[in-house]
PyMOL Python script that loads the backbone (N, CA, C, O; Angstrom):
from pymol import cmd

cmd.read_pdbstr("""\
ATOM      1  N   UNK A   1      96.262  45.563 112.070  1.00  0.00           N
ATOM      2  CA  UNK A   1      97.272  46.164 111.218  1.00  0.00           C
ATOM      3  C   UNK A   1      96.591  47.048 110.167  1.00  0.00           C
ATOM      4  O   UNK A   1      95.477  46.769 109.722  1.00  0.00           O
ATOM      5  N   UNK A   2      97.274  48.093 109.795  1.00  0.00           N
ATOM      6  CA  UNK A   2      96.769  48.957 108.739  1.00  0.00           C
ATOM      7  C   UNK A   2      97.868  49.164 107.712  1.00  0.00           C
ATOM      8  O   UNK A   2      99.022  48.803 107.945  1.00  0.00           O
ATOM      9  N   UNK A   3      97.512  49.737 106.592  1.00  0.00           N
ATOM     10  CA  UNK A   3      98.482  49.974 105.546  1.00  0.00           C
ATOM     11  C   UNK A   3      99.155  51.321 105.752  1.00  0.00           C
ATOM     12  O   UNK A   3      98.473  52.335 105.901  1.00  0.00           O
ATOM     13  N   UNK A   4     100.459  51.346 105.762  1.00  0.00           N
ATOM     14  CA  UNK A   4     101.220  52.587 105.894  1.00  0.00           C
ATOM     15  C   UNK A   4     101.226  53.275 104.536  1.00  0.00           C
ATOM     16  O   UNK A   4     101.820  52.750 103.594  1.00  0.00           O
ATOM     17  N   UNK A   5     100.576  54.449 104.402  1.00  0.00           N
ATOM     18  CA  UNK A   5     100.493  55.107 103.103  1.00  0.00           C
ATOM     19  C   UNK A   5     101.837  55.621 102.603  1.00  0.00           C
ATOM     20  O   UNK A   5     101.997  55.881 101.410  1.00  0.00           O
ATOM     21  N   UNK A   6     102.800  55.768 103.500  1.00  0.00           N
ATOM     22  CA  UNK A   6     104.097  56.281 103.078  1.00  0.00           C
ATOM     23  C   UNK A   6     105.021  55.186 102.569  1.00  0.00           C
ATOM     24  O   UNK A   6     105.881  55.446 101.727  1.00  0.00           O
ATOM     25  N   UNK A   7     104.859  53.981 103.061  1.00  0.00           N
ATOM     26  CA  UNK A   7     105.764  52.899 102.686  1.00  0.00           C
ATOM     27  C   UNK A   7     105.053  51.689 102.091  1.00  0.00           C
ATOM     28  O   UNK A   7     105.714  50.776 101.598  1.00  0.00           O
ATOM     29  N   UNK A   8     103.740  51.662 102.123  1.00  0.00           N
ATOM     30  CA  UNK A   8     102.987  50.592 101.492  1.00  0.00           C
ATOM     31  C   UNK A   8     103.101  49.231 102.143  1.00  0.00           C
ATOM     32  O   UNK A   8     102.949  48.220 101.457  1.00  0.00           O
ATOM     33  N   UNK A   9     103.361  49.164 103.435  1.00  0.00           N
ATOM     34  CA  UNK A   9     103.409  47.869 104.110  1.00  0.00           C
ATOM     35  C   UNK A   9     102.634  47.953 105.421  1.00  0.00           C
ATOM     36  O   UNK A   9     102.477  49.046 105.967  1.00  0.00           O
ATOM     37  N   UNK A  10     102.147  46.826 105.941  1.00  0.00           N
ATOM     38  CA  UNK A  10     101.351  46.854 107.174  1.00  0.00           C
ATOM     39  C   UNK A  10     102.173  47.336 108.372  1.00  0.00           C
ATOM     40  O   UNK A  10     103.351  47.007 108.510  1.00  0.00           O
ATOM     41  N   UNK A  11     101.527  48.120 109.232  1.00  0.00           N
ATOM     42  CA  UNK A  11     102.168  48.589 110.463  1.00  0.00           C
ATOM     43  C   UNK A  11     101.179  48.491 111.610  1.00  0.00           C
ATOM     44  O   UNK A  11      99.966  48.541 111.402  1.00  0.00           O
ATOM     45  N   UNK A  12     101.693  48.353 112.805  1.00  0.00           N
ATOM     46  CA  UNK A  12     100.843  48.248 113.989  1.00  0.00           C
ATOM     47  C   UNK A  12     100.599  49.605 114.642  1.00  0.00           C
ATOM     48  O   UNK A  12      99.860  49.689 115.623  1.00  0.00           O
ATOM     49  N   UNK A  13     101.200  50.653 114.123  1.00  0.00           N
ATOM     50  CA  UNK A  13     101.147  51.964 114.765  1.00  0.00           C
ATOM     51  C   UNK A  13     100.309  52.955 113.966  1.00  0.00           C
ATOM     52  O   UNK A  13     100.718  54.102 113.787  1.00  0.00           O
ATOM     53  N   UNK A  14      99.170  52.541 113.494  1.00  0.00           N
ATOM     54  CA  UNK A  14      98.337  53.365 112.619  1.00  0.00           C
ATOM     55  C   UNK A  14      97.887  54.668 113.268  1.00  0.00           C
ATOM     56  O   UNK A  14      97.598  55.637 112.565  1.00  0.00           O
ATOM     57  N   UNK A  15      97.823  54.706 114.587  1.00  0.00           N
ATOM     58  CA  UNK A  15      97.338  55.890 115.303  1.00  0.00           C
ATOM     59  C   UNK A  15      98.426  56.942 115.527  1.00  0.00           C
ATOM     60  O   UNK A  15      98.119  58.053 115.958  1.00  0.00           O
ATOM     61  N   UNK A  16      99.667  56.621 115.248  1.00  0.00           N
ATOM     62  CA  UNK A  16     100.778  57.538 115.507  1.00  0.00           C
ATOM     63  C   UNK A  16     101.100  58.403 114.302  1.00  0.00           C
ATOM     64  O   UNK A  16     100.932  57.981 113.158  1.00  0.00           O
ATOM     65  N   UNK A  17     101.572  59.634 114.570  1.00  0.00           N
ATOM     66  CA  UNK A  17     101.988  60.517 113.497  1.00  0.00           C
ATOM     67  C   UNK A  17     103.122  59.864 112.716  1.00  0.00           C
ATOM     68  O   UNK A  17     103.996  59.215 113.289  1.00  0.00           O
ATOM     69  N   UNK A  18     103.090  60.047 111.402  1.00  0.00           N
ATOM     70  CA  UNK A  18     104.093  59.447 110.526  1.00  0.00           C
ATOM     71  C   UNK A  18     105.271  60.393 110.317  1.00  0.00           C
ATOM     72  O   UNK A  18     105.092  61.606 110.210  1.00  0.00           O
ATOM     73  N   UNK A  19     106.454  59.837 110.261  1.00  0.00           N
ATOM     74  CA  UNK A  19     107.650  60.627 109.986  1.00  0.00           C
ATOM     75  C   UNK A  19     107.570  61.237 108.599  1.00  0.00           C
ATOM     76  O   UNK A  19     107.154  60.580 107.644  1.00  0.00           O
ATOM     77  N   UNK A  20     107.969  62.492 108.493  1.00  0.00           N
ATOM     78  CA  UNK A  20     108.028  63.178 107.212  1.00  0.00           C
ATOM     79  C   UNK A  20     109.475  63.389 106.774  1.00  0.00           C
ATOM     80  O   UNK A  20     109.723  63.736 105.619  1.00  0.00           O
ATOM     81  N   UNK A  21     110.423  63.186 107.672  1.00  0.00           N
ATOM     82  CA  UNK A  21     111.845  63.379 107.377  1.00  0.00           C
ATOM     83  C   UNK A  21     112.672  62.592 108.374  1.00  0.00           C
ATOM     84  O   UNK A  21     112.158  62.097 109.377  1.00  0.00           O
ATOM     85  N   UNK A  22     113.963  62.482 108.084  1.00  0.00           N
ATOM     86  CA  UNK A  22     114.910  61.826 108.993  1.00  0.00           C
ATOM     87  C   UNK A  22     116.206  62.636 109.023  1.00  0.00           C
ATOM     88  O   UNK A  22     117.206  62.229 108.432  1.00  0.00           O
ATOM     89  N   UNK A  23     116.191  63.774 109.706  1.00  0.00           N
ATOM     90  CA  UNK A  23     117.394  64.614 109.755  1.00  0.00           C
ATOM     91  C   UNK A  23     118.575  63.888 110.395  1.00  0.00           C
ATOM     92  O   UNK A  23     118.404  63.027 111.258  1.00  0.00           O
ATOM     93  N   UNK A  24     119.770  64.254 109.955  1.00  0.00           N
ATOM     94  CA  UNK A  24     120.980  63.638 110.492  1.00  0.00           C
ATOM     95  C   UNK A  24     121.470  64.315 111.760  1.00  0.00           C
ATOM     96  O   UNK A  24     122.154  63.694 112.573  1.00  0.00           O
ATOM     97  N   UNK A  25     121.124  65.586 111.935  1.00  0.00           N
ATOM     98  CA  UNK A  25     121.532  66.300 113.137  1.00  0.00           C
ATOM     99  C   UNK A  25     120.415  67.249 113.548  1.00  0.00           C
ATOM    100  O   UNK A  25     119.545  67.589 112.747  1.00  0.00           O
ATOM    101  N   UNK A  26     120.451  67.669 114.800  1.00  0.00           N
ATOM    102  CA  UNK A  26     119.400  68.560 115.285  1.00  0.00           C
ATOM    103  C   UNK A  26     119.867  69.309 116.513  1.00  0.00           C
ATOM    104  O   UNK A  26     120.907  69.004 117.097  1.00  0.00           O
ATOM    105  N   UNK A  27     119.079  70.293 116.887  1.00  0.00           N
ATOM    106  CA  UNK A  27     119.275  71.026 118.134  1.00  0.00           C
ATOM    107  C   UNK A  27     118.140  70.626 119.061  1.00  0.00           C
ATOM    108  O   UNK A  27     116.970  70.822 118.731  1.00  0.00           O
ATOM    109  N   UNK A  28     118.472  70.070 120.213  1.00  0.00           N
ATOM    110  CA  UNK A  28     117.471  69.658 121.194  1.00  0.00           C
ATOM    111  C   UNK A  28     117.180  70.854 122.093  1.00  0.00           C
ATOM    112  O   UNK A  28     118.100  71.504 122.588  1.00  0.00           O
ATOM    113  N   UNK A  29     115.896  71.140 122.303  1.00  0.00           N
ATOM    114  CA  UNK A  29     115.497  72.271 123.143  1.00  0.00           C
ATOM    115  C   UNK A  29     115.665  71.931 124.623  1.00  0.00           C
ATOM    116  O   UNK A  29     115.381  70.811 125.049  1.00  0.00           O
ATOM    117  N   UNK A  30     116.127  72.908 125.398  1.00  0.00           N
ATOM    118  CA  UNK A  30     116.230  72.729 126.849  1.00  0.00           C
ATOM    119  C   UNK A  30     114.843  72.585 127.464  1.00  0.00           C
ATOM    120  O   UNK A  30     114.637  71.800 128.390  1.00  0.00           O
ATOM    121  N   UNK A  31     113.892  73.359 126.934  1.00  0.00           N
ATOM    122  CA  UNK A  31     112.511  73.324 127.400  1.00  0.00           C
ATOM    123  C   UNK A  31     111.615  73.033 126.196  1.00  0.00           C
ATOM    124  O   UNK A  31     111.640  73.789 125.225  1.00  0.00           O
ATOM    125  N   UNK A  32     110.825  71.960 126.233  1.00  0.00           N
ATOM    126  CA  UNK A  32     109.929  71.667 125.115  1.00  0.00           C
ATOM    127  C   UNK A  32     108.923  72.800 124.895  1.00  0.00           C
ATOM    128  O   UNK A  32     108.544  73.505 125.830  1.00  0.00           O
ATOM    129  N   UNK A  33     108.507  72.956 123.657  1.00  0.00           N
ATOM    130  CA  UNK A  33     107.511  73.961 123.299  1.00  0.00           C
ATOM    131  C   UNK A  33     106.213  73.254 122.921  1.00  0.00           C
ATOM    132  O   UNK A  33     106.221  72.329 122.109  1.00  0.00           O
ATOM    133  N   UNK A  34     105.090  73.693 123.513  1.00  0.00           N
ATOM    134  CA  UNK A  34     103.794  73.081 123.190  1.00  0.00           C
ATOM    135  C   UNK A  34     103.321  73.577 121.832  1.00  0.00           C
ATOM    136  O   UNK A  34     103.475  74.750 121.492  1.00  0.00           O
ATOM    137  N   UNK A  35     102.740  72.655 121.059  1.00  0.00           N
ATOM    138  CA  UNK A  35     102.245  73.017 119.738  1.00  0.00           C
ATOM    139  C   UNK A  35     101.034  72.165 119.377  1.00  0.00           C
ATOM    140  O   UNK A  35     100.867  71.043 119.856  1.00  0.00           O
ATOM    141  N   UNK A  36     100.210  72.727 118.530  1.00  0.00           N
ATOM    142  CA  UNK A  36      99.108  71.992 117.916  1.00  0.00           C
ATOM    143  C   UNK A  36      99.666  71.465 116.597  1.00  0.00           C
ATOM    144  O   UNK A  36     100.058  72.246 115.729  1.00  0.00           O
ATOM    145  N   UNK A  37      99.702  70.145 116.446  1.00  0.00           N
ATOM    146  CA  UNK A  37     100.333  69.509 115.297  1.00  0.00           C
ATOM    147  C   UNK A  37      99.263  68.825 114.449  1.00  0.00           C
ATOM    148  O   UNK A  37      98.507  67.989 114.944  1.00  0.00           O
ATOM    149  N   UNK A  38      99.207  69.187 113.180  1.00  0.00           N
ATOM    150  CA  UNK A  38      98.277  68.566 112.246  1.00  0.00           C
ATOM    151  C   UNK A  38      99.099  67.841 111.191  1.00  0.00           C
ATOM    152  O   UNK A  38      99.819  68.468 110.414  1.00  0.00           O
ATOM    153  N   UNK A  39      98.988  66.516 111.170  1.00  0.00           N
ATOM    154  CA  UNK A  39      99.798  65.713 110.260  1.00  0.00           C
ATOM    155  C   UNK A  39      99.136  64.353 110.035  1.00  0.00           C
ATOM    156  O   UNK A  39      98.185  63.981 110.722  1.00  0.00           O
ATOM    157  N   UNK A  40      99.660  63.634 109.066  1.00  0.00           N
ATOM    158  CA  UNK A  40      99.139  62.317 108.719  1.00  0.00           C
ATOM    159  C   UNK A  40      99.685  61.253 109.666  1.00  0.00           C
ATOM    160  O   UNK A  40     100.842  61.307 110.083  1.00  0.00           O
ATOM    161  N   UNK A  41      98.835  60.288 109.997  1.00  0.00           N
ATOM    162  CA  UNK A  41      99.259  59.147 110.803  1.00  0.00           C
ATOM    163  C   UNK A  41      99.730  58.030 109.885  1.00  0.00           C
ATOM    164  O   UNK A  41      99.557  58.091 108.668  1.00  0.00           O
ATOM    165  N   UNK A  42     100.329  57.009 110.488  1.00  0.00           N
ATOM    166  CA  UNK A  42     100.717  55.836 109.711  1.00  0.00           C
ATOM    167  C   UNK A  42      99.502  55.109 109.145  1.00  0.00           C
ATOM    168  O   UNK A  42      99.626  54.341 108.191  1.00  0.00           O
ATOM    169  N   UNK A  43      98.337  55.346 109.725  1.00  0.00           N
ATOM    170  CA  UNK A  43      97.115  54.742 109.213  1.00  0.00           C
ATOM    171  C   UNK A  43      96.505  55.506 108.049  1.00  0.00           C
ATOM    172  O   UNK A  43      95.562  55.028 107.417  1.00  0.00           O
ATOM    173  N   UNK A  44      97.037  56.696 107.759  1.00  0.00           N
ATOM    174  CA  UNK A  44      96.556  57.477 106.630  1.00  0.00           C
ATOM    175  C   UNK A  44      95.615  58.602 106.990  1.00  0.00           C
ATOM    176  O   UNK A  44      95.264  59.405 106.125  1.00  0.00           O
ATOM    177  N   UNK A  45      95.193  58.688 108.248  1.00  0.00           N
ATOM    178  CA  UNK A  45      94.307  59.760 108.684  1.00  0.00           C
ATOM    179  C   UNK A  45      95.112  61.025 108.960  1.00  0.00           C
ATOM    180  O   UNK A  45      96.274  60.951 109.360  1.00  0.00           O
ATOM    181  N   UNK A  46      94.499  62.181 108.747  1.00  0.00           N
ATOM    182  CA  UNK A  46      95.100  63.443 109.148  1.00  0.00           C
ATOM    183  C   UNK A  46      94.459  63.824 110.474  1.00  0.00           C
ATOM    184  O   UNK A  46      93.238  63.953 110.567  1.00  0.00           O
ATOM    185  N   UNK A  47      95.292  64.005 111.503  1.00  0.00           N
ATOM    186  CA  UNK A  47      94.791  64.296 112.846  1.00  0.00           C
ATOM    187  C   UNK A  47      95.482  65.543 113.389  1.00  0.00           C
ATOM    188  O   UNK A  47      96.522  65.966 112.883  1.00  0.00           O
ATOM    189  N   UNK A  48      94.889  66.118 114.421  1.00  0.00           N
ATOM    190  CA  UNK A  48      95.489  67.231 115.134  1.00  0.00           C
ATOM    191  C   UNK A  48      95.664  66.820 116.586  1.00  0.00           C
ATOM    192  O   UNK A  48      94.714  66.392 117.241  1.00  0.00           O
ATOM    193  N   UNK A  49      96.892  66.955 117.083  1.00  0.00           N
ATOM    194  CA  UNK A  49      97.199  66.636 118.473  1.00  0.00           C
ATOM    195  C   UNK A  49      97.956  67.807 119.088  1.00  0.00           C
ATOM    196  O   UNK A  49      98.600  68.579 118.378  1.00  0.00           O
ATOM    197  N   UNK A  50      97.876  67.932 120.396  1.00  0.00           N
ATOM    198  CA  UNK A  50      98.692  68.904 121.117  1.00  0.00           C
ATOM    199  C   UNK A  50      99.842  68.108 121.728  1.00  0.00           C
ATOM    200  O   UNK A  50      99.627  67.138 122.456  1.00  0.00           O
ATOM    201  N   UNK A  51     101.070  68.537 121.418  1.00  0.00           N
ATOM    202  CA  UNK A  51     102.236  67.783 121.853  1.00  0.00           C
ATOM    203  C   UNK A  51     103.414  68.729 122.071  1.00  0.00           C
ATOM    204  O   UNK A  51     103.336  69.920 121.770  1.00  0.00           O
ATOM    205  N   UNK A  52     104.502  68.179 122.597  1.00  0.00           N
ATOM    206  CA  UNK A  52     105.717  68.953 122.820  1.00  0.00           C
ATOM    207  C   UNK A  52     106.631  68.863 121.604  1.00  0.00           C
ATOM    208  O   UNK A  52     106.858  67.781 121.062  1.00  0.00           O
ATOM    209  N   UNK A  53     107.154  70.019 121.180  1.00  0.00           N
ATOM    210  CA  UNK A  53     108.210  70.054 120.175  1.00  0.00           C
ATOM    211  C   UNK A  53     109.516  70.043 120.957  1.00  0.00           C
ATOM    212  O   UNK A  53     109.764  70.935 121.769  1.00  0.00           O
ATOM    213  N   UNK A  54     110.360  69.030 120.713  1.00  0.00           N
ATOM    214  CA  UNK A  54     111.536  68.829 121.547  1.00  0.00           C
ATOM    215  C   UNK A  54     112.861  69.113 120.844  1.00  0.00           C
ATOM    216  O   UNK A  54     113.900  69.206 121.498  1.00  0.00           O
ATOM    217  N   UNK A  55     112.832  69.253 119.499  1.00  0.00           N
ATOM    218  CA  UNK A  55     114.074  69.503 118.765  1.00  0.00           C
ATOM    219  C   UNK A  55     113.753  70.107 117.403  1.00  0.00           C
ATOM    220  O   UNK A  55     112.613  70.076 116.941  1.00  0.00           O
ATOM    221  N   UNK A  56     114.803  70.665 116.766  1.00  0.00           N
ATOM    222  CA  UNK A  56     114.645  71.280 115.447  1.00  0.00           C
ATOM    223  C   UNK A  56     115.848  70.942 114.585  1.00  0.00           C
ATOM    224  O   UNK A  56     116.980  70.864 115.063  1.00  0.00           O
ATOM    225  N   UNK A  57     115.574  70.743 113.294  1.00  0.00           N
ATOM    226  CA  UNK A  57     116.621  70.560 112.306  1.00  0.00           C
ATOM    227  C   UNK A  57     116.171  71.290 111.048  1.00  0.00           C
ATOM    228  O   UNK A  57     115.414  70.742 110.247  1.00  0.00           O
ATOM    229  N   UNK A  58     116.630  72.516 110.874  1.00  0.00           N
ATOM    230  CA  UNK A  58     116.192  73.320 109.737  1.00  0.00           C
ATOM    231  C   UNK A  58     114.693  73.552 109.788  1.00  0.00           C
ATOM    232  O   UNK A  58     114.186  74.116 110.758  1.00  0.00           O
ATOM    233  N   UNK A  59     113.972  73.121 108.747  1.00  0.00           N
ATOM    234  CA  UNK A  59     112.518  73.299 108.686  1.00  0.00           C
ATOM    235  C   UNK A  59     111.747  72.155 109.340  1.00  0.00           C
ATOM    236  O   UNK A  59     110.517  72.133 109.294  1.00  0.00           O
ATOM    237  N   UNK A  60     112.454  71.214 109.944  1.00  0.00           N
ATOM    238  CA  UNK A  60     111.830  70.036 110.547  1.00  0.00           C
ATOM    239  C   UNK A  60     111.816  70.146 112.062  1.00  0.00           C
ATOM    240  O   UNK A  60     112.792  70.580 112.674  1.00  0.00           O
ATOM    241  N   UNK A  61     110.695  69.748 112.663  1.00  0.00           N
ATOM    242  CA  UNK A  61     110.542  69.767 114.112  1.00  0.00           C
ATOM    243  C   UNK A  61     110.296  68.356 114.618  1.00  0.00           C
ATOM    244  O   UNK A  61     109.565  67.582 113.999  1.00  0.00           O
ATOM    245  N   UNK A  62     110.908  68.028 115.744  1.00  0.00           N
ATOM    246  CA  UNK A  62     110.693  66.728 116.370  1.00  0.00           C
ATOM    247  C   UNK A  62     109.603  66.890 117.419  1.00  0.00           C
ATOM    248  O   UNK A  62     109.737  67.670 118.361  1.00  0.00           O
ATOM    249  N   UNK A  63     108.529  66.145 117.240  1.00  0.00           N
ATOM    250  CA  UNK A  63     107.364  66.219 118.119  1.00  0.00           C
ATOM    251  C   UNK A  63     107.310  64.962 118.973  1.00  0.00           C
ATOM    252  O   UNK A  63     107.432  63.850 118.458  1.00  0.00           O
ATOM    253  N   UNK A  64     107.126  65.138 120.283  1.00  0.00           N
ATOM    254  CA  UNK A  64     106.993  64.020 121.217  1.00  0.00           C
ATOM    255  C   UNK A  64     105.506  63.757 121.434  1.00  0.00           C
ATOM    256  O   UNK A  64     104.856  64.445 122.221  1.00  0.00           O
ATOM    257  N   UNK A  65     104.976  62.768 120.738  1.00  0.00           N
ATOM    258  CA  UNK A  65     103.550  62.421 120.832  1.00  0.00           C
ATOM    259  C   UNK A  65     103.354  61.377 121.926  1.00  0.00           C
ATOM    260  O   UNK A  65     104.071  60.378 121.977  1.00  0.00           O
ATOM    261  N   UNK A  66     102.374  61.617 122.805  1.00  0.00           N
ATOM    262  CA  UNK A  66     102.054  60.640 123.851  1.00  0.00           C
ATOM    263  C   UNK A  66     101.393  59.419 123.219  1.00  0.00           C
ATOM    264  O   UNK A  66     100.483  59.545 122.399  1.00  0.00           O
ATOM    265  N   UNK A  67     101.865  58.234 123.611  1.00  0.00           N
ATOM    266  CA  UNK A  67     101.298  56.976 123.122  1.00  0.00           C
ATOM    267  C   UNK A  67     100.976  56.079 124.307  1.00  0.00           C
ATOM    268  O   UNK A  67     101.682  55.110 124.586  1.00  0.00           O
ATOM    269  N   UNK A  68      99.885  56.427 125.002  1.00  0.00           N
ATOM    270  CA  UNK A  68      99.433  55.628 126.145  1.00  0.00           C
ATOM    271  C   UNK A  68     100.534  55.390 127.179  1.00  0.00           C
ATOM    272  O   UNK A  68     100.793  54.254 127.575  1.00  0.00           O
ATOM    273  N   UNK A  69     101.172  56.469 127.607  1.00  0.00           N
ATOM    274  CA  UNK A  69     102.171  56.362 128.656  1.00  0.00           C
ATOM    275  C   UNK A  69     103.607  56.303 128.165  1.00  0.00           C
ATOM    276  O   UNK A  69     104.530  56.471 128.962  1.00  0.00           O
ATOM    277  N   UNK A  70     103.819  56.071 126.892  1.00  0.00           N
ATOM    278  CA  UNK A  70     105.176  56.142 126.349  1.00  0.00           C
ATOM    279  C   UNK A  70     105.218  57.295 125.350  1.00  0.00           C
ATOM    280  O   UNK A  70     104.190  57.910 125.068  1.00  0.00           O
ATOM    281  N   UNK A  71     106.380  57.584 124.825  1.00  0.00           N
ATOM    282  CA  UNK A  71     106.539  58.731 123.934  1.00  0.00           C
ATOM    283  C   UNK A  71     106.973  58.274 122.552  1.00  0.00           C
ATOM    284  O   UNK A  71     107.873  57.446 122.413  1.00  0.00           O
ATOM    285  N   UNK A  72     106.320  58.824 121.526  1.00  0.00           N
ATOM    286  CA  UNK A  72     106.652  58.567 120.138  1.00  0.00           C
ATOM    287  C   UNK A  72     107.202  59.863 119.554  1.00  0.00           C
ATOM    288  O   UNK A  72     106.452  60.821 119.370  1.00  0.00           O
ATOM    289  N   UNK A  73     108.508  59.906 119.259  1.00  0.00           N
ATOM    290  CA  UNK A  73     109.111  61.074 118.648  1.00  0.00           C
ATOM    291  C   UNK A  73     109.028  60.958 117.134  1.00  0.00           C
ATOM    292  O   UNK A  73     109.373  59.929 116.554  1.00  0.00           O
ATOM    293  N   UNK A  74     108.565  62.030 116.507  1.00  0.00           N
ATOM    294  CA  UNK A  74     108.360  62.021 115.062  1.00  0.00           C
ATOM    295  C   UNK A  74     108.788  63.362 114.477  1.00  0.00           C
ATOM    296  O   UNK A  74     108.584  64.408 115.094  1.00  0.00           O
ATOM    297  N   UNK A  75     109.381  63.329 113.286  1.00  0.00           N
ATOM    298  CA  UNK A  75     109.797  64.547 112.597  1.00  0.00           C
ATOM    299  C   UNK A  75     108.712  64.984 111.632  1.00  0.00           C
ATOM    300  O   UNK A  75     108.284  64.211 110.775  1.00  0.00           O
ATOM    301  N   UNK A  76     108.261  66.244 111.774  1.00  0.00           N
ATOM    302  CA  UNK A  76     107.270  66.823 110.874  1.00  0.00           C
ATOM    303  C   UNK A  76     107.760  68.192 110.410  1.00  0.00           C
ATOM    304  O   UNK A  76     108.624  68.800 111.042  1.00  0.00           O
ATOM    305  N   UNK A  77     107.205  68.664 109.312  1.00  0.00           N
ATOM    306  CA  UNK A  77     107.572  69.980 108.792  1.00  0.00           C
ATOM    307  C   UNK A  77     107.021  71.056 109.714  1.00  0.00           C
ATOM    308  O   UNK A  77     105.964  70.883 110.321  1.00  0.00           O
ATOM    309  N   UNK A  78     107.744  72.174 109.816  1.00  0.00           N
ATOM    310  CA  UNK A  78     107.321  73.265 110.720  1.00  0.00           C
ATOM    311  C   UNK A  78     105.948  73.799 110.363  1.00  0.00           C
ATOM    312  O   UNK A  78     105.265  74.338 111.234  1.00  0.00           O
ATOM    313  N   UNK A  79     105.512  73.669 109.099  1.00  0.00           N
ATOM    314  CA  UNK A  79     104.182  74.146 108.696  1.00  0.00           C
ATOM    315  C   UNK A  79     103.059  73.337 109.347  1.00  0.00           C
ATOM    316  O   UNK A  79     101.913  73.786 109.374  1.00  0.00           O
ATOM    317  N   UNK A  80     103.373  72.160 109.867  1.00  0.00           N
ATOM    318  CA  UNK A  80     102.381  71.305 110.535  1.00  0.00           C
ATOM    319  C   UNK A  80     102.127  71.736 111.972  1.00  0.00           C
ATOM    320  O   UNK A  80     101.185  71.257 112.604  1.00  0.00           O
ATOM    321  N   UNK A  81     102.961  72.639 112.497  1.00  0.00           N
ATOM    322  CA  UNK A  81     102.902  72.992 113.913  1.00  0.00           C
ATOM    323  C   UNK A  81     102.480  74.446 114.128  1.00  0.00           C
ATOM    324  O   UNK A  81     102.911  75.358 113.423  1.00  0.00           O
ATOM    325  N   UNK A  82     101.621  74.622 115.129  1.00  0.00           N
ATOM    326  CA  UNK A  82     101.170  75.951 115.541  1.00  0.00           C
ATOM    327  C   UNK A  82     101.369  76.068 117.046  1.00  0.00           C
ATOM    328  O   UNK A  82     100.832  75.254 117.797  1.00  0.00           O
ATOM    329  N   UNK A  83     102.138  77.073 117.512  1.00  0.00           N
ATOM    330  CA  UNK A  83     102.361  77.214 118.955  1.00  0.00           C
ATOM    331  C   UNK A  83     101.040  77.397 119.713  1.00  0.00           C
ATOM    332  O   UNK A  83     100.109  78.033 119.218  1.00  0.00           O
ATOM    333  N   UNK A  84     100.978  76.830 120.918  1.00  0.00           N
ATOM    334  CA  UNK A  84      99.802  77.023 121.773  1.00  0.00           C
ATOM    335  C   UNK A  84     100.230  77.645 123.081  1.00  0.00           C
ATOM    336  O   UNK A  84      99.393  77.893 123.949  1.00  0.00           O
TER     337      UNK A  84
END
""", "prot")
cmd.dss("prot")
cmd.show_as("cartoon", "prot")
cmd.util.cbc("prot")
cmd.orient("prot")
Protein backbone atom coordinates (compact mmCIF):
# COMPACT_ATOMS: atom_id res chain seq x y z
CA UNK A 1 0.00 0.00 0.00
CA UNK A 2 1.10 3.55 -0.62
CA UNK A 3 -0.17 6.92 0.47
CA UNK A 4 -2.53 8.66 -1.95
CA UNK A 5 -1.22 12.25 -2.15
CA UNK A 6 -4.61 13.54 -3.26
CA UNK A 7 -6.70 12.05 -0.47
CA UNK A 8 -4.18 11.15 2.24
CA UNK A 9 -5.21 7.52 2.72
CA UNK A 10 -3.58 4.20 1.73
CA UNK A 11 -4.42 2.82 -1.71
CA UNK A 12 -3.47 -0.34 -3.56
CA UNK A 13 -3.31 1.35 -6.96
CA UNK A 14 -0.16 3.44 -6.56
CA UNK A 15 0.96 2.73 -10.15
CA UNK A 16 -2.22 4.10 -11.76
CA UNK A 17 -2.82 7.66 -12.91
CA UNK A 18 -4.80 9.65 -10.36
CA UNK A 19 -8.09 11.34 -11.15
CA UNK A 20 -7.87 15.11 -11.45
CA UNK A 21 -11.62 15.69 -11.93
CA UNK A 22 -15.00 13.96 -11.89
CA UNK A 23 -17.12 15.44 -14.69
CA UNK A 24 -20.86 14.83 -14.59
CA UNK A 25 -21.26 14.47 -18.35
CA UNK A 26 -19.02 13.83 -21.32
CA UNK A 27 -18.79 13.09 -25.01
CA UNK A 28 -17.47 9.60 -25.74
CA UNK A 29 -15.32 9.36 -28.87
CA UNK A 30 -16.29 6.86 -31.57
CA UNK A 31 -12.59 6.22 -32.17
CA UNK A 32 -10.08 6.60 -29.30
CA UNK A 33 -7.22 9.03 -29.83
CA UNK A 34 -3.66 8.01 -28.86
CA UNK A 35 -1.85 10.42 -26.58
CA UNK A 36 1.26 10.74 -24.46
CA UNK A 37 -0.08 11.46 -20.97
CA UNK A 38 2.08 12.95 -18.22
CA UNK A 39 0.34 13.00 -14.84
CA UNK A 40 0.65 12.04 -11.19
CA UNK A 41 -0.10 8.51 -10.01
CA UNK A 42 -1.91 7.58 -6.83
CA UNK A 43 1.53 6.75 -5.46
CA UNK A 44 2.69 10.33 -5.96
CA UNK A 45 5.06 9.77 -8.89
CA UNK A 46 4.75 11.77 -12.11
CA UNK A 47 4.86 9.35 -15.05
CA UNK A 48 4.39 9.46 -18.80
CA UNK A 49 2.34 6.76 -20.51
CA UNK A 50 0.96 6.30 -24.01
CA UNK A 51 -2.76 5.60 -23.80
CA UNK A 52 -6.11 6.09 -25.51
CA UNK A 53 -8.19 9.20 -24.88
CA UNK A 54 -11.76 7.90 -24.96
CA UNK A 55 -13.93 10.87 -23.91
CA UNK A 56 -13.96 14.63 -23.28
CA UNK A 57 -15.74 16.94 -20.88
CA UNK A 58 -14.71 20.55 -21.42
CA UNK A 59 -11.00 20.80 -20.54
CA UNK A 60 -10.94 17.26 -19.10
CA UNK A 61 -10.01 14.12 -21.03
CA UNK A 62 -10.78 10.53 -20.06
CA UNK A 63 -7.72 8.35 -20.55
CA UNK A 64 -7.93 4.54 -20.73
CA UNK A 65 -4.72 3.34 -19.04
CA UNK A 66 -3.76 -0.33 -19.44
CA UNK A 67 -3.47 -2.10 -16.08
CA UNK A 68 -2.07 -5.56 -16.79
CA UNK A 69 -4.89 -6.65 -19.08
CA UNK A 70 -7.68 -4.52 -17.65
CA UNK A 71 -8.46 -0.86 -18.26
CA UNK A 72 -8.27 2.02 -15.78
CA UNK A 73 -10.21 5.08 -16.96
CA UNK A 74 -9.03 8.34 -15.43
CA UNK A 75 -9.88 12.01 -15.96
CA UNK A 76 -6.92 14.35 -16.53
CA UNK A 77 -6.60 17.93 -17.72
CA UNK A 78 -6.05 18.39 -21.47
CA UNK A 79 -2.66 20.02 -20.72
CA UNK A 80 -1.44 16.58 -19.54
CA UNK A 81 -2.00 15.05 -22.98
CA UNK A 82 -0.02 15.31 -26.21
CA UNK A 83 -1.31 13.60 -29.38
CA UNK A 84 0.95 10.89 -30.83
